KEFI-650714 format. One record per residue (C-alpha): chain; x, y, z. Coordinates in Angstrom, 3 decimals. Layout:
PT   c          X          Y          Z
PT   A          X          Y          Z
...
//
This chain:
PT   c          X          Y          Z
PT   A     35.213      7.527     -7.865
PT   A     35.003      5.699    -11.309
PT   A     36.865      7.147    -14.077
PT   A     35.043      6.313    -17.382
PT   A     36.696      6.537    -20.714
PT   A     35.403      8.752    -23.432
PT   A     34.616      6.439    -26.407
PT   A     33.637      7.002    -29.999
PT   A     30.387      6.116    -31.589
PT   A     29.260      4.680    -34.802
PT   A     26.361      6.807    -36.257
PT   A     23.671      5.425    -38.434
PT   A     21.377      8.127    -39.676
PT   A     19.473      7.211    -42.789
PT   A     22.103      6.306    -45.253
PT   A     24.796      8.660    -43.828
PT   A     27.585      6.905    -41.871
PT   A     30.283      8.416    -39.712
PT   A     31.758      8.186    -36.211
PT   A     31.309     10.611    -33.309
PT   A     34.480     11.023    -31.282
PT   A     33.879     12.064    -27.442
PT   A     37.531     13.324    -27.059
PT   A     37.599     15.487    -30.205
PT   A     33.958     16.475    -30.125
PT   A     33.538     16.607    -33.897
PT   A     32.398     14.341    -36.800
PT   A     35.086     12.234    -38.212
PT   A     35.232     10.120    -41.555
PT   A     34.522      6.428    -41.119
PT   A     37.751      4.461    -40.597
PT   A     38.370      0.878    -41.757
PT   A     39.842      0.269    -38.151
PT   A     36.991      0.544    -35.536
PT   A     37.895      2.256    -32.330
PT   A     37.224      0.387    -29.276
PT   A     33.350      0.914    -28.830
PT   A     31.008      1.996    -31.397
PT   A     27.253      1.990    -31.584
PT   A     24.668      1.514    -34.155
PT   A     21.275      3.312    -33.859
PT   A     18.067      4.334    -35.201
PT   A     15.842      7.476    -34.801
PT   A     12.364      7.211    -33.306
PT   A      9.999     10.076    -32.542
PT   A     12.829     12.457    -32.062
PT   A     14.768     10.300    -29.947
PT   A     17.754      7.781    -30.267
PT   A     17.387      3.966    -30.021
PT   A     20.706      2.157    -29.565
PT   A     20.541     -1.196    -31.415
PT   A     24.004     -2.576    -31.334
PT   A     27.618     -2.164    -30.286
PT   A     30.958     -3.241    -31.914
PT   A     34.471     -3.311    -30.885
PT   A     33.909     -5.079    -27.326
PT   A     37.539     -5.009    -26.113
PT   A     37.632     -6.981    -22.694
PT   A     38.489     -4.881    -19.633
PT   A     37.041     -1.484    -20.979
PT   A     34.350      0.649    -19.570
PT   A     31.403      1.894    -21.387
PT   A     29.614      5.365    -21.159
PT   A     26.502      5.404    -23.089
PT   A     25.990      9.006    -24.512
PT   A     22.896     11.092    -23.419
PT   A     22.590     12.695    -26.909
PT   A     23.741     11.978    -30.527
PT   A     23.506     14.719    -33.202
PT   A     21.615     16.759    -30.654
PT   A     18.813     14.004    -29.997
PT   A     18.395     12.397    -26.766
PT   A     19.288      8.570    -26.319
PT   A     16.078      7.115    -24.915
PT   A     16.216      3.394    -25.620
PT   A     18.562      0.556    -25.326
PT   A     17.058     -2.117    -27.796
PT   A     16.581     -5.730    -27.376
PT   A     19.890     -7.397    -27.110
PT   A     21.616     -4.138    -27.963
PT   A     24.527     -4.725    -25.713
PT   A     24.171     -8.388    -25.240
PT   A     27.372    -10.416    -24.759
PT   A     29.604     -7.431    -24.479
PT   A     32.875     -7.928    -22.646
PT   A     32.911     -4.343    -20.899
PT   A     33.048     -4.407    -17.117
PT   A     31.651     -1.071    -16.144
PT   A     28.689      0.676    -17.830
PT   A     27.166      3.967    -17.310
PT   A     23.626      4.740    -18.487
PT   A     22.505      8.345    -18.689
PT   A     19.329      9.945    -17.377
PT   A     17.948     10.472    -20.922
PT   A     17.418      6.369    -21.322
PT   A     13.764      5.630    -20.335
PT   A     13.633      2.195    -21.722
PT   A     16.005     -0.908    -21.500
PT   A     14.321     -3.500    -23.534
PT   A     14.410     -7.248    -23.326
PT   A     17.840     -8.952    -22.915
PT   A     19.653     -5.589    -23.525
PT   A     22.625     -6.694    -21.307
PT   A     21.860    -10.502    -21.474
PT   A     25.099    -12.522    -21.148
PT   A     27.606     -9.688    -20.282
PT   A     29.432    -12.150    -18.298
PT   A     32.279     -9.423    -17.517
PT   A     29.949     -6.699    -16.444
PT   A     30.725     -6.046    -12.672
PT   A     29.148     -2.576    -12.298
PT   A     26.259     -0.563    -13.879
PT   A     24.848      2.798    -13.057
PT   A     21.380      3.475    -14.175
PT   A     20.175      6.889    -14.859
PT   A     17.285      8.525    -13.058
PT   A     14.997      8.233    -16.106
PT   A     14.588      4.479    -16.500
PT   A     10.875      3.446    -16.553
PT   A     11.079      0.164    -18.122
PT   A     13.498     -2.724    -17.602
PT   A     12.817     -5.552    -19.949
PT   A     12.698     -9.396    -19.450
PT   A     16.153    -10.907    -19.075
PT   A     17.695     -7.441    -19.241
PT   A     20.632     -8.599    -17.122
PT   A     20.133    -12.447    -17.694
PT   A     23.405    -14.281    -16.852
PT   A     25.436    -11.218    -15.983
PT   A     27.428    -13.588    -13.640
PT   A     29.962    -10.961    -12.416
PT   A     27.461     -8.175    -11.611
PT   A     27.852     -7.458     -7.873
PT   A     25.433     -4.625     -7.085
PT   A     22.902     -2.350     -8.747
PT   A     20.720      0.540     -7.519
PT   A     17.338      0.699     -9.396
PT   A     16.096      4.322     -9.711
PT   A     12.926      5.782     -8.407
PT   A     11.433      6.112    -11.806
PT   A     11.172      2.396    -12.159
PT   A      7.942      0.816    -11.607
PT   A      8.329     -2.785    -12.239
PT   A     10.937     -5.640    -12.582
PT   A     10.173     -8.005    -15.317
PT   A     10.432    -11.602    -15.560
PT   A     13.922    -13.160    -15.296
PT   A     15.506     -9.781    -15.246
PT   A     18.394    -10.766    -12.928
PT   A     18.232    -14.613    -13.590
PT   A     21.515    -16.323    -12.710
PT   A     23.321    -13.174    -11.496
PT   A     25.013    -15.340     -8.882
PT   A     27.442    -12.598     -7.716
PT   A     24.601    -10.051     -7.360
PT   A     24.750     -9.648     -3.574
PT   A     23.059     -6.248     -3.157
PT   A     20.051     -4.639     -5.131
PT   A     18.505     -1.318     -3.771
PT   A     14.924     -1.204     -5.082
PT   A     13.449      2.333     -6.177
PT   A     10.632      3.671     -4.062
PT   A      7.968      3.385     -6.875
PT   A      8.482     -0.313     -7.697
PT   A      5.104     -2.006     -7.598
PT   A      5.796     -5.546     -9.065
PT   A      8.715     -8.067     -9.007
PT   A      8.157    -10.522    -11.920
PT   A      8.454    -14.313    -12.266
PT   A     11.811    -15.712    -11.741
PT   A     13.185    -12.144    -11.515
PT   A     16.188    -13.073     -9.184
PT   A     16.506    -16.811     -9.623
PT   A     19.828    -18.140     -8.594
PT   A     21.243    -14.677     -7.622
PT   A     23.732    -13.993     -4.966
PT   A     21.481    -11.663     -2.687
PT   A     22.303    -11.834      0.916
PT   A     19.536     -9.406      2.019
PT   A     16.800     -7.265      0.406
PT   A     14.431     -4.428      1.663
PT   A     11.255     -4.179     -0.309
PT   A      9.585     -0.852     -0.451
PT   A      6.135     -0.245      0.558
PT   A      5.130      0.366     -2.982
PT   A      5.474     -3.379     -3.847
PT   A      2.046     -5.049     -4.173
PT   A      2.954     -8.172     -6.142
PT   A      5.891    -10.671     -6.365
PT   A      5.795    -13.224     -9.165
PT   A      6.357    -16.898     -9.231
PT   A      9.604    -18.180     -7.981
PT   A     11.104    -14.659     -7.972
PT   A     13.700    -15.535     -5.612
PT   A     14.113    -19.299     -6.422
PT   A     17.306    -20.960     -4.940
PT   A     18.885    -17.805     -3.839
PT   A     20.901    -19.785     -1.309
PT   A     22.708    -16.897      0.365
PT   A     19.418    -15.000      0.957
PT   A     19.366    -14.372      4.833
PT   A     16.951    -11.631      5.531
PT   A     14.123     -9.909      3.498
PT   A     12.449     -6.827      5.112
PT   A      9.047     -5.604      3.633
PT   A      8.147     -1.997      4.535
PT   A      4.564     -2.230      3.529
PT   A      1.604     -4.399      3.533
PT   A      1.992     -7.947      2.504
PT   A      2.062     -8.050     -1.434
PT   A      0.331    -10.742     -3.456
PT   A      2.880    -13.542     -3.957
PT   A      2.966    -16.333     -6.552
PT   A      4.014    -19.899     -5.674
PT   A      7.559    -20.809     -4.355
PT   A      8.678    -17.104     -4.277
PT   A     11.441    -18.082     -1.752
PT   A     11.781    -21.816     -2.576
PT   A     15.250    -23.220     -1.818
PT   A     16.246    -20.136      0.405
PT   A     16.818    -22.341      3.468
PT   A     18.473    -19.685      5.546
PT   A     15.975    -16.990      4.984
PT   A     13.881    -15.133      7.688
PT   A     11.436    -12.439      6.654
PT   A     10.528     -9.367      8.782
PT   A      7.778     -6.776      8.174
PT   A      7.196     -3.338      9.560
PT   A      5.033     -3.031     12.680
PT   A      1.494     -1.953     11.960
PT   A      1.436     -3.398      8.488
PT   A     -1.092     -5.961      7.508
PT   A     -1.768     -9.229      5.640
PT   A      1.219    -11.338      6.765
PT   A     -0.649    -14.175      8.636
PT   A     -2.575    -15.038      5.403
PT   A      0.445    -15.116      3.077
PT   A      0.603    -18.728      2.011
PT   A      4.066    -18.187      0.397
PT   A      5.696    -17.605      3.723
PT   A      4.245    -20.379      5.547
PT   A      7.434    -22.186      5.907
PT   A      9.596    -19.058      6.390
PT   A     10.437    -17.607      9.863
PT   A      8.427    -14.325     10.063
PT   A      8.764    -11.455     12.504
PT   A      7.561     -8.032     13.150
PT   A     10.292     -5.405     12.685
PT   A     10.091     -1.988     14.162
PT   A     12.894     -0.260     12.277
PT   A     12.843      1.794      9.219
PT   A     16.476      2.446      7.924
PT   A     17.302      5.061      5.315
PT   A     20.854      4.765      4.058
PT   A     22.522      7.878      2.601
PT   A     25.285      8.177      0.033
PT   A     28.940      7.941      0.986
PT   A     31.233     11.046      0.985
PT   A     34.826     11.351      1.058
PT   A     36.506     13.314      3.856
PT   A     39.945     14.561      2.882
PT   A     40.957     15.273      6.380
PT   A     40.642     11.980      7.698
PT   A     40.923     10.015      4.265
PT   A     37.711      8.086      5.202
PT   A     34.278      7.578      3.557
PT   A     31.319      8.518      5.738
PT   A     27.870      7.065      5.245
PT   A     25.032      8.929      7.027
PT   A     21.780      7.007      7.801
PT   A     18.508      7.505      9.793
PT   A     17.008      4.859     11.844
PT   A     13.358      5.177     12.793
PT   A     11.595      3.447     15.653
PT   A      7.936      2.838     14.391
PT   A      6.972      0.994     17.485
PT   A      5.183      2.312     20.667
PT   A      8.096      1.219     22.990
PT   A     11.824      2.432     23.452
PT   A     14.186      0.210     21.882
PT   A     17.632     -0.416     23.546
PT   A     20.615     -1.603     21.575
PT   A     21.336     -1.805     17.788
PT   A     23.910     -3.591     15.634
PT   A     24.858     -2.345     12.232
PT   A     26.358     -5.102     10.186
PT   A     27.866     -4.604      6.672
PT   A     26.753     -7.626      4.610
PT   A     28.834     -7.258      1.529
PT   A     32.158     -5.601      2.571
PT   A     34.113     -8.480      0.933
PT   A     32.257     -7.829     -2.241
PT   A     33.556     -4.159     -2.316
PT   A     37.045     -5.354     -2.339
PT   A     37.752     -5.201     -6.081
PT   A     40.474     -4.070     -8.312
PT   A     43.067     -4.553     -5.730
PT   A     40.974     -2.367     -3.292
PT   A     40.237     -3.417      0.195
PT   A     37.450     -1.691      2.412
PT   A     37.244     -1.723      5.979
PT   A     34.513     -0.778      8.513
PT   A     36.207      1.657     10.766
PT   A     35.402      1.310     14.568
PT   A     33.976     -2.145     13.942
PT   A     33.005     -3.693     17.288
PT   A     33.595     -7.293     16.101
PT   A     32.534     -9.895     13.396
PT   A     29.560    -12.257     13.455
PT   A     29.595    -16.047     12.857
PT   A     29.829    -15.455      9.195
PT   A     32.882    -13.031      9.517
PT   A     30.756     -9.907      8.850
PT   A     31.944     -6.872     10.599
PT   A     29.611     -4.877     12.760
PT   A     29.313     -1.753     15.117
PT   A     27.152     -1.847     18.159
PT   A     25.295      0.991     19.617
PT   A     24.359      0.657     23.232
PT   A     22.150      3.657     23.299
PT   A     18.221      3.658     23.023
PT   A     15.782      4.867     20.436
PT   A     12.539      6.465     21.985
PT   A      9.351      5.315     20.409
PT   A      8.044      6.863     17.350
PT   A     11.284      8.787     16.908
PT   A     14.324      8.924     14.366
PT   A     17.955      8.922     15.173
PT   A     20.780      9.946     12.789
PT   A     23.742      7.545     12.563
PT   A     27.075      7.639     10.725
PT   A     29.322      4.741      9.652
PT   A     32.811      5.210      8.464
PT   A     34.795      3.158      5.865
PT   A     38.484      3.092      4.818
PT   A     39.263      2.235      1.216
PT   A     42.808      1.392      0.578
PT   A     42.522      2.867     -2.991
PT   A     40.326      5.918     -2.070
PT   A     37.655      4.637     -4.493
PT   A     34.305      5.105     -2.953
PT   A     32.678      1.803     -2.028
PT   A     29.577      1.300     -4.145
PT   A     26.476     -0.606     -3.165
PT   A     27.172     -0.786      0.773
PT   A     24.544     -2.834      2.272
PT   A     23.956     -2.532      5.974
PT   A     21.583     -4.464      8.253
PT   A     20.308     -2.860     11.241
PT   A     18.708     -4.930     14.010
PT   A     17.951     -4.718     17.648
PT   A     20.198     -6.776     19.915
PT   A     21.099     -6.823     23.443
PT   A     24.188     -4.481     23.894
PT   A     26.312     -3.804     26.861
PT   A     28.289     -0.508     26.707
PT   A     31.965     -1.052     26.168
PT   A     34.162     -1.193     29.445
PT   A     36.529      1.536     29.731
PT   A     40.242      0.518     29.233
PT   A     42.751      1.787     31.724
PT   A     46.136      2.739     30.779
PT   A     48.673      5.387     30.016
PT   A     47.040      8.629     28.733
PT   A     48.307     10.029     25.433
PT   A     48.758     13.728     24.943
PT   A     46.050     15.074     22.530
PT   A     45.765     18.335     20.786
PT   A     42.804     20.787     21.738
PT   A     39.658     19.667     20.040
PT   A     38.188     21.742     17.332
PT   A     34.985     22.113     15.484
PT   A     34.921     21.171     11.793
PT   A     32.782     23.157      9.247
PT   A     30.224     20.339      9.370
PT   A     29.772     20.821     13.102
PT   A     31.513     17.567     14.211
PT   A     34.360     17.746     16.927
PT   A     37.756     16.380     15.981
PT   A     41.219     16.303     17.692
PT   A     44.687     15.082     16.749
PT   A     47.058     12.792     18.457
PT   A     50.452     11.202     17.687
PT   A     50.341      7.287     17.507
PT   A     52.872      4.508     17.611
PT   A     52.838      2.096     14.845
PT   A     50.680     -1.168     15.715
PT   A     49.674      0.392     19.190
PT   A     46.138      0.167     19.993
PT   A     44.352      3.109     21.583
PT   A     40.834      3.712     23.139
PT   A     38.968      6.972     22.584
PT   A     36.965      8.032     25.652
PT   A     34.610     11.078     26.074
PT   A     32.847     13.041     29.070
PT   A     30.546     15.766     29.421
PT   A     31.695     16.482     33.026
PT   A     35.386     15.107     33.251
PT   A     33.909     12.767     35.846
PT   A     32.090     10.092     34.172
PT   A     33.803      8.726     31.129
PT   A     32.380      6.634     28.338
PT   A     34.306      4.769     25.560
PT   A     33.697      5.080     21.839
PT   A     32.975      1.812     19.968
PT   A     35.887      0.195     18.408
PT   A     39.475      0.848     18.801
PT   A     42.164      2.811     16.916
PT   A     45.479      1.286     15.592
PT   A     48.343      3.505     15.317
PT   A     50.166      4.283     12.135
PT   A     53.243      5.850     13.619
PT   A     52.088      9.230     12.628
PT   A     49.640     11.831     13.899
PT   A     45.921     10.951     13.445
PT   A     42.929     12.975     13.405
PT   A     39.809     11.532     15.115
PT   A     36.390     12.699     14.254
PT   A     33.435     12.435     16.688
PT   A     30.781     11.402     14.012
PT   A     28.221     10.536     16.826
PT   A     26.147      7.446     16.939
PT   A     26.727      4.501     16.649
PT   A     30.548      5.334     17.771
PT   A     29.498      7.564     20.413
PT   A     26.222      8.730     21.913
PT   A     24.606     11.844     20.474
PT   A     26.241     14.953     22.184
PT   A     23.836     17.206     24.159
PT   A     26.391     19.790     25.140
PT   A     30.122     20.124     25.804
PT   A     32.216     17.111     25.541
PT   A     35.740     16.339     26.549
PT   A     38.107     13.648     25.132
PT   A     41.042     11.555     26.163
PT   A     43.051      8.832     24.489
PT   A     44.152      5.709     26.440
PT   A     46.908      3.648     25.222
PT   A     45.482      0.077     25.441
PT   A     47.977     -2.332     27.489
//
């Protein structure tokens, strides 16, 4: 959870001048000593356009108000917040228009939350925001303008809204993207949109091939592109002639993380759909930006990780199968040392050849009777020894036992283990029994 400070505003309305104090909720006389953040603004057609900000003390967080004097804040004007030193910004749902260079040069900006009402994002809106790590673009947004994220070299994760139709020229030049999922709504991508994104490994297109300008992926030497089975236009896409191209049968819908106070973990639901006419066996869920989530003295772990790939990225395997033209729910679990919700988690799901984990044999650990949680998941408690490793095994008949993905490390206290289903365990179709094996 992000805790946003309530900050005062500088109000300009005609010739009247005053401040609005969020904490006190009342108009105050102008003080010669400005509080931390104050805005200048104008009124237009019954709405507020924020035109500037003063008092940019480094290291503070900025909440843009949804109303001023009863009028909705609808526009962030060109250069309104450019060069600010704030590191976290929250934009309310009332804002529909973020104009050119609104946040340009905000080199300390590491996180921004855009409201659900943003329709327009101007050119160079986040130009050279060199610390920005992730951003989710709302479904209300229909286009990404030229150079919007130019030189955002720490921007590893971008979630595009479902209604985006165009990505402008040089939109992500020199960004830090590692992967990107392009929704089916996108019909055009501009000249050099992803030029020299050296860390960009995978791009997945959910729809037909969009019209592409020249050198869209120039300099992205590690890139491979995949497209959804059944979509068209890929063989004639000149911009991808030198890029490895493959058909991809999976559609992945990632859900929001929720905190579970019983286990102290964050759970992320997602649905994986197999759009092909064949059954697929074996999936791997790789978290691409886990290191980027470790900010503000916080470390995030993927719980039940099966291993790490050649780049050191953690993954969880799933040895089960996905029937043709079907969808299967999955749940990933994360541990955050600060209990702050990881924001911008980016998961790559791919089909790989998976062998089910071999059951460990060893001393059995006493477990408490399993119980059903309010969310329907089964859980049980067992005592652990610090630094001792345990394997969780499950069975439907007490004869054939299967082992959950990943291992559990003891803390010296009692732990509650939750059967969240795939990919950690196979989907349950009836009764299930559990046992805990102390790994030698």
